[in-house]
N, C-alpha and C positions, 0 to 999 in steps of 0.2 A: 462677382466682386463683393468683398466684405462691406456690409452696410456702414456708412460713416456714422460715427458716434462721438460723443463727448461726455465722459464720466465726471461728475462732481458728487460731492456728498449729498447735495440737495436734490440733484436730478436722478440719482440712482435709486431704484426701488428697493424696498426693505428686504425682499426675498433674495435679491442679488447680493446685497450687503451681508445678509446672513450667511449665504453660501460662501462668500469670500472669507468671512471671519472664521467660519467652521473649518475651512481648508487651512487657514493660517494657524489657528490654535492647535489643530490636529498635527500639522507639520512641526510646530515648535515643541509640542510635548514629546514627539518622537525624537526630535533633535536633541532635547535635553535628557531623554531617557537612554539614548544610544550608548553613552559611556558606561552606564551601569552594566551592560551586557559584558563588556570587557572586564570590568572589576569582578564580575561573578564567573569569569572564565567561560562565558557562553558564546563568545564570538565578538563580531564587530570590532576587530582589532585595528581596522582603519575607519575612522569617521572624521569627516571634514564638516564641522558645524556651519550651517548657512545663516544663522541669526545675524541680522543686519542687512541681508539681501532679500528680505521678505517681499517687498513691493514688486521688484522686477521679476522675481521667480513666480509669484502668483500670476503676473501678467503673461509671462512666457507660456505657462500652462494653459491659460484661458484663451490665448490667441491660437494655440495649436489645435488643428482640426484633425482628429485621428483618422487614419486610413486615407488621408488626402495629403496632408503635410508630412514631412519627415523631420523628426526632432532628434538632435544630437546633444543631449545634456552632458555636462561635465560632472566631476565627482562631488561638487558642492551643491548640486541641483536637486536636493531632496524635495523641497517645496515645489519646484518646477514639475517633478514627476508626480507628486500628489495632486497638484492643480490640474495636470493633464489627465488624471483619472486613476492613477495607481492607488491601490488600497493600502491601508495600514499593514495588513497582513503581508502583502507583496513587498512592501518596504522592509519589514522586519525579516522576512525570509531571506532577502538579499543581504541584510546586515549581518545575520548570523550564518550565512553561507550554507543554507539548506539545499538538499538535492532537488527540491521543488521550486527553488528560486527561478522565476521566469526569465530573469536576465541572463543567467549563466549556469544555473544548477550548482552553484558553489564553486565554480571554476575560476571566476574572475574576482578581483579584489572587492571587498564590501564597499558600499557607497557608490557603486557604478550601476545605476538604475536603468532598466530598459524594459520594453514590452514590444517585442518584434511584431506581433500580430497587429499592433496599432501604428507601426512605423516609428516607434520610439527605439532608437538604435543603441546597441551595446558598444560603448566607445572605449578607447584605450586609456591607460594611465599616463601615457605620454602627452603632456599637456598641450592642448591646441591641435593635436594630431588630426582630430575629426573635422577640422575646417575644410580640408581637402576632400573628405568624403561627402560633406555637404555640397560642395561645389560640383562634385561628380554626379550626385543624384539630381541636383538642379539642372545639370546639362541634359539628363534624361527627361526630366519634367518638360523642359523646353522642346527637345527633339520630338517627343511624343504628343506635344500640345495638350498636356495633362493639366488638371487643376492642382493647386497646392504650391507651397514654397518649402524650401529647406531651411530649417532654423538651427543655427550653430551657436551654442552657448559656451562661454569660457570666462576665465578671469583675465584681468588686464595684463598681468605679467606674461601670460602665454603668448601675447602678441609680439613679444621679442623674438619668438621663434621664426626662423627664415621661412618655414613652410606656411606660416600664417600669411605672410606677405605674398607668397606664391599663390595662395588660395584667393586672396582678395584681388590681387592683380589679374588672375585668370578669370574670376567671376565678373569683374568689370569689363574686361576685354570681350568676353563672350556675351555680356548682358544677361546674366543668369539670375533666376529668382531665389536669391539667398539672403537670409536675414541673419547677420552676424551680431550677436549680443555680447558686449564686453561688460562683465560685472566687476566694477572697479572698486575694490576695498583698500587700495593703496599699498598692499603688501603682497609679495610673492614669497610665501612662507615667512621668513624674517627679513627679506630684502625689501627695503622701502622703494616706492615708485621712483624716487629721484635717482636711484642707482640703475634703473631700467631704461630711462628715456629722458631726453632733454625736454620733451613736452610733458607737462603735468598730466594731461589727459591723453591716454594711449591712442584714441581715435584720431587725434590730430596728426599722428605720424602718417596717416593715410590721406590727409588733405591734399588735394591736387590731382588725385587719380580720377580720370574721366569716367563717366557713367556710374558714379558711386555717390549715394546720398548718406550723409552723416547726421544723426539725430542724437540729442542729449536729453536725459531725464534724471530725475531724482529717484534712484532705485529703492530708496527707503519709503517713498510715498506711493501708496497704492494707486491713487487716481492719476498722478503724473505718469507712472509706469504703464498703467493700462492704456491711457490715451496715446502715449508714444508708441507702444507696441502695435496697437491696432492701426495707427496712422502709418507706421512703417510697412505693415503688411499690405495696406491699401495702396501705398506708393508702389510697392513691388508689383502688385496685380495690375496697376494702371500703366506703369512705365516699363515693366519687365527688366528692371535693373536692381542690382544688389543694394542693400541698406545696412549700415552699421548703426546699431543703437548702443550708445555708451551710457551706462547707468552708474551714477555715483552711489556707492554703498558704504557700509562700515562693516568691519569684522569684529563682532563683539567678543568672540572667544579666540582661542589659539587656532593656528592653521589646521591642526588635526590633533588627535589624541596622543600623538607622539611628540608634540611640540609644546614648549612652555613659553608663551608670549611675554611673560614677566621678565624674561631675560633680555628683551629688546624693545619693550614698550613701557613707558613710565606710567605710574598710577594715575596721573592727571589725564593723560591721553585716554587710558582705558575707562576712566570715569566719564569723560565726555562722550565716548562712544556708547557707553551704556545708556546715557541720557537720550541718545538718538534712536533707541530701540524702535523699529518700525511697527512691531506688533503692539507695543504699549501705546504708541501714538495713535494707531488706528483704533484701538479700544477706547481711548479717551475721546477721539472724534465721534465715534458712534454714540457714546454716552451723552456728549454735549449737544449732539444734533437733536436729541429728544426722541429719536426713532427707536432707541433701545434703552431698556432699563438695566440697572445693575443685575437684577435677578435674571434677565434674559441672557446677558453676557455670561454670568456664572453658569447658567444652564447649558450654554453652548460649550463652555470649558469642561463641564462635567460630562457632557455627552461624548466629547472627544476622548476623555479619559476612559470611559466605558468601552468605546470602540477599540482603543489601543489595548486595553486589558484583554478583551476578547480575542483580538488579533494575536497578542502575545501567547495566549494559551494554545491557540492552534499552531502557531509557528514553532513553538518550543518542542512540540511532539512530532513535528513533521520529519520525514526521513532525511537522513544525511546522505550525501553522495557515497557510493560504494567504491572500494579500492579498485575493483576490476573494471570500473567504468572509465578509468583513465585512458584506455585504448579506444574508446568510442569517439567518433567524430574528429579524428586527427586529420583526415582528408576524405572528401566524398568518394564513393565508388566511381571509377572512370567509365567513360563510354566503352562498351564492349564490342569489338569487331566480330561480325559474323562472316564477312566475306573472306577475311584473312586472319583467322584466330591465332596463328603463330607469327604473323607478320612476315611471311615469306611468299614468294611467287616464283614461277618457273623461268622468268627472265625472257619470255618470248612475246608477251603482250604489252601493249601500250606503245609509248614513244620514247626514244632515247633522249634523255634530258641531262643538261648540266645541273649541278646542285642548285645554283641560283634560279634556273628555270623551274625546277621542281617546286621550290618555295613560292615563286611568283604565281605559278599556275594553280597550286593548291589553295593559296589565299583567295584567288579569284573564284575558284570552284566553290569554296566554302561560303564566300560572300553571296554567291548566287543561291546556294542551298539554304542559307539562313538569313533572311532580310534584317534580323535583329543583331547583326554582326557589325562591329566598328573597329577601326584602327586609327591610332594616332601616334605621334612621336616627333622627333626632330628631322626635318627635311623629307618627310615621307610623301609630301603632296604639293610639290612646287612645279607647276607646268609639266614638262616631260621628265623631270627628275623624280625618282622614287626612292628616297634614302640615298645615302652616300654610295651605297653599293647597287642601287637600282632594284632592290628586292621588291619594292612596291610599285614599280613602274607601271603606268597605265591604270592603276586602280581608281584614282580620283576621277579620271575621265569616264570610267565605266559606272562607278557607284556613287559619284557625287560628293560634294563637300560636306554634306551632313554625316556621311559615314566614314570618309577618309579625309583627314585634315592634319595640319601641322600643330604642334604644341610649342609653347615657349621652351627655351633652353633651361629647363628646370626639371630634373629627373624625379624629384619628390612629387611635383605636380603631376607629371605624366603617370606615375604609378598610383598615387593617392586618389586621383580622380577616376582612374579605372576601377579601383576598389569601390568608390562611391557610386559610379554610374551603374555598376552591376547590381546594386541594391534595389534598383527601381523595379526590375522584373527578372525572374529567373530564366527567361528565354534569352536574355541578352548575353552575347559572347563578345569579349573584347580582346583584341590583340594590340599590344603596344611594342614599339621599339623603345625599350626602357632607357637606352642611351645609344649614342652612335657607335660606341665601342663598349664592350663589357667593362673595360677599365674605368669608364666614366660613370658607372652605375652606382658607385659607392654613396653619393649623396641621397640616393633613394632607399638606402638600406633600412632606415627607420620605417618607411612605408612598406617595404618588402616583409619585414618582420611582422608588422601589423597584419598584412595579407596572409602570412603563413599561419597565424594562430586565430584568425577570426572564426573559423568553423569550430575549432575546439573550444574557444573561449565563450562562444555563444551557445554552447551545448547543442550544436547541430542546426541552429536556426538560420545561419547565413554563412555562405562561402563565396568569395569573389571568383567569378567565372572569367578568369583573366589568363591569357597566354603572354608571357613576357619574353620577347625575342631579343637576343643579345649576340652581336657579332663578336666572336671570341677567338683568342689564340694569336700566335705569331706566324713566323715564316713569311712575313711581307715586308720586313725592314721597317717596322713601325715604331719600335722603341717603346719608351714609357708611355702609358695611357693608350697604346694602340696594339699591344702584343700580349697582354696578360690573359690568363684564363682563370676563372674564379669559382669553379664548381666545388673545390675543396671547402671553401668557406661557406658556401650556400648549403651544402649537404648537411651541415650541422643544425639546420633549422627544420624541425618537424612540421609537417603540413604543406610542404612544397613537393611537387614532382619536378624532377630535373632530368632532362634528356639531352643527348649529345650525339647526333647522327654523324656518320662518316661517308655515306653515299647518298646519291640523289633520291633513290626510292625510299630509303629510311627517312630522309628529310621530309618528303611528301607525306609518308604514312604516319610518322609521329606528329607532324604538325596538324594533320587532319584529326587525329585522335585527341590531341590537346584542345583543339577548337571545338570539338563536339562534347568534351567532358565538362563536368562541373568541378569547380575548385581551381586553384592556381597551378600553372605549369611554367617553369623556367626552361626556355628553349634555347640552348646554346648552339650557335652555328660557327663551325670552324671556317672563318672567312677566307683562309688560304685555299680552301677547296671550292669556293664559289664557282670558279671557271676552270678548275683543274680537270683535265680529261680523266684522271684516275678515279674521280668521284662520279663520273657519268654512268648512268645505268638506264635500262628500260624501266619505265614507270607506268604501271597499269592505271587506268582510270579508277578513281575512287579507292585507291590503295590505302590500306590502313595497317598501322603497326601498333600492337598493344603495348602498354607500359609494362615494364618488368620482364621483358622477353629478350634475352641475348640472342645473338646470331653467330653460329660457327662459320666463320669465313673460310677456314681451311681445316680439314680434318688432319689429325696427327696422333702419334702415340708416344713420342719421346719427350716432349716438352709442351707445356701450355703457356701461351702468351695471352694475358688478359689485358685488354686495351679498349680504347674508344677515341673518337675524334681524329685529329690529324695523324696520330701515331698508328692508327689502324693500317694505313697504307704502308708505312715503314715496316711494320711488323710482317706484313704479307711479303714485302720484298726480301726481308731477312729470312723468312721461312723458305722461300723459293731458293735463295742462295745456299742455305744450309742443306737443303734437299739435294741440290745439284752437286755441292762440294763434298758432303759428308754422307749422303744417303740416309739422313735422319729426317723424320717427318715431324714438323712442328704444327701444333694445333693453335689456331688464332681465334680467340673468342672476343668478338666485338660486343661489349655489354649494351651499347646503345642507350640504355635507360639506367641512370645512376641511382635515382630514387623514383619508384621502387627498383630494387636490384634483383636480378635473376640469380639468386644464390644457387639454385638447383643446377643450372647449366654450368656455373663456374665449378662447383664441387664435383660434378660428374666428370668434367674435363680433368680436374686434378686427380681424381681416382684412376682415370684412364692412363695418364702420363707420368704421374708421381713427381713431376718437376714443374715449377711455376716461375714465370717471369711476369711481373706486373709492370706495364708500361703506360705512361701518360705524359702529356705535355707539361702539366703543372709541376711545381717544385716537388722534389721528393720529400723534403722535410715539411710536414703538415699537409701534404697533398692527399687526395682521396685514395691513392694507392696504399697508403698506410692502413686505411679501413679494410681494403680488399685483402691485404696481407694478413691483418689481424684476424679477419673472419676465416681465412683459409687455415691459419695456424690453430684457431679455436676448434674448427669443425672438421678438419681433414688432416690433422697432424699425422695420424697413423698411416696415411697413404703417401707421405712425402719421403723421397729419397735424397733430398737436398734442401737447404734453407730457401725460403722464398726470397727472391731478389727483386729489387725495384729499379726502374730507370725513369728519369724525369729531368726536369730542369735543375740547374744549380740554385742554391739558396741566395739568389740575387734578383734584382729587377732585370728586365730584358733590355739590353742595350740597343741603341739605334744603329750604330755601325754594324754592317753585316758580319764583320769578323767577330764582334762581340756577341751578336745574336747566335752565330753558329757555335760559339764556345758555351753558350748558356743553354740553348734548347736541345732536347734529345734529337738524334738523327739515326739513320739506319746503321751507321758504323758503330755508334754507342750501343745500340740494341743488339747488334751482332756480337759484339765483344761480351756483353752481359749474358747473352744466350749461351755462348760457348762456355763461359765460366760455370753456369748452372749444369750444362750437359756433362761437363768433365768432373763435376764434384764426386 
């Protein structure tokens, strides 16, 4: 437990005061120098000056214990990063986006400071986004009985975001060691606080939440900030509950170098703010205390200037990122199957399982295989119920509430805390039911996007090891929010693997590979097949299917049907019908893996048959089939004897009435008609 302390000007030793002042003057000088880099076209095109937040930022950095705590600074936290230990050179390398920038190698926006080896995290530009990550890593700290707290720092306006409430609500419900710091300068860019909240102080919006301590301090005052931050950390260590520290600050300059605060702040207000300058007040305090002479203060200022000058000289000649590096760290290399390198088996071994049984048994097998595996979501662990489709049935009974548990009905929270918890240890593997139906996953899209580019943005330092399970598609009479499939939209996000099995063995094999791999995988499950005998197969023990390997479900030479999910079975029915009626052999290619895509298998099939029909359940307009058709036209045009045709849903939502659903979704009759049109071209 942190030693209890009370800092005052009189009781704090001179060496400590000297250290604080050195950090503060170093930070302020860089803060004021940063705009010059942009003026000289050297970089730092985004800079959010921190002047006016000096007290609280110094305190955040001082209370942070590297390699034990996790720190999530926001884009105005320059002094926080310096106080936590980042050097002037590291700050400038980040500002001018050099290839040796430890935060992202120039990939992320300037002023987003990080040092992964110390647990100072690379956070998003989406304001307040990282609160959920802090809650997730705090969950791991608690689960593993580790030392440390998660510190999340942000401006007061970001607390208007819904996911910030989700984070604080979840942290209080689970009693997690999270320290939320609100740096309140009363402005969200140009929006005054009164337009954000009825409460003048943002922390008051969270008053009344159980298991949550709220503390206030003057963020301009070094001693008040320091005492409050250490008291907050001591409270968390003693009670195991989250704390909000609300720090009153001022914003001396514009929001950023692209903002002109003169347009919305009058001169009188700006003058008063300048008079509240925390650094100047601290300097005066040190001089009046008699502990420091003017010469000593000037010497510290001069020393900081020398440090910055030396750092600048090194940073300015540091290497830039190279153009060819853009393809590095898009997604980690997956787990490689040695038992089943092609993802096929002879169909004689194992047990015949339904699709849903294959998922359930694979989840249990992988939980036994890796004790650092967790699952949560909505309805996944309530007595004998395991999700609304019972995919997780029996898991909490076997693996306990620490590893299998329910989450609030908050998709952002489910996804964001998975990202955060996986930061604690690379051994951790997380499976989430991102939503009860894929249609309900949209509130989590901001967190999914974050998850998709964490690895690239951090220059390979971190990738969330998360499998996101989503019950997808129609044919159940579910209507809106229970019948859509969303892979077309998700496939536009680099950094995600997306798989869509059609049979029980592929469901087991792809799920096992996803859970053993590093990086995020979206696992789409055609729920209409959960108990459908058509999807039953023999499933060998420890079966694995590699990503990016399609499967030829039926050999043919007259037409290739490229498909996946529910429509795979329809395509096979159509192929059999055409064979019997016309004597023509249709090749059915089940791609299984959307990203990465097995282009080789698709193109080889096209070369063999010279005719292609692309079939999927999603809408034709904007669906993933357009990407398949475009790729075939690009790379196999010379082999085609007919235009590539597509079959999918109409460009409408899916209706609830079965008559409407049938009119909207593809079926065997529609596929048959399209196939005959291509064959007769």
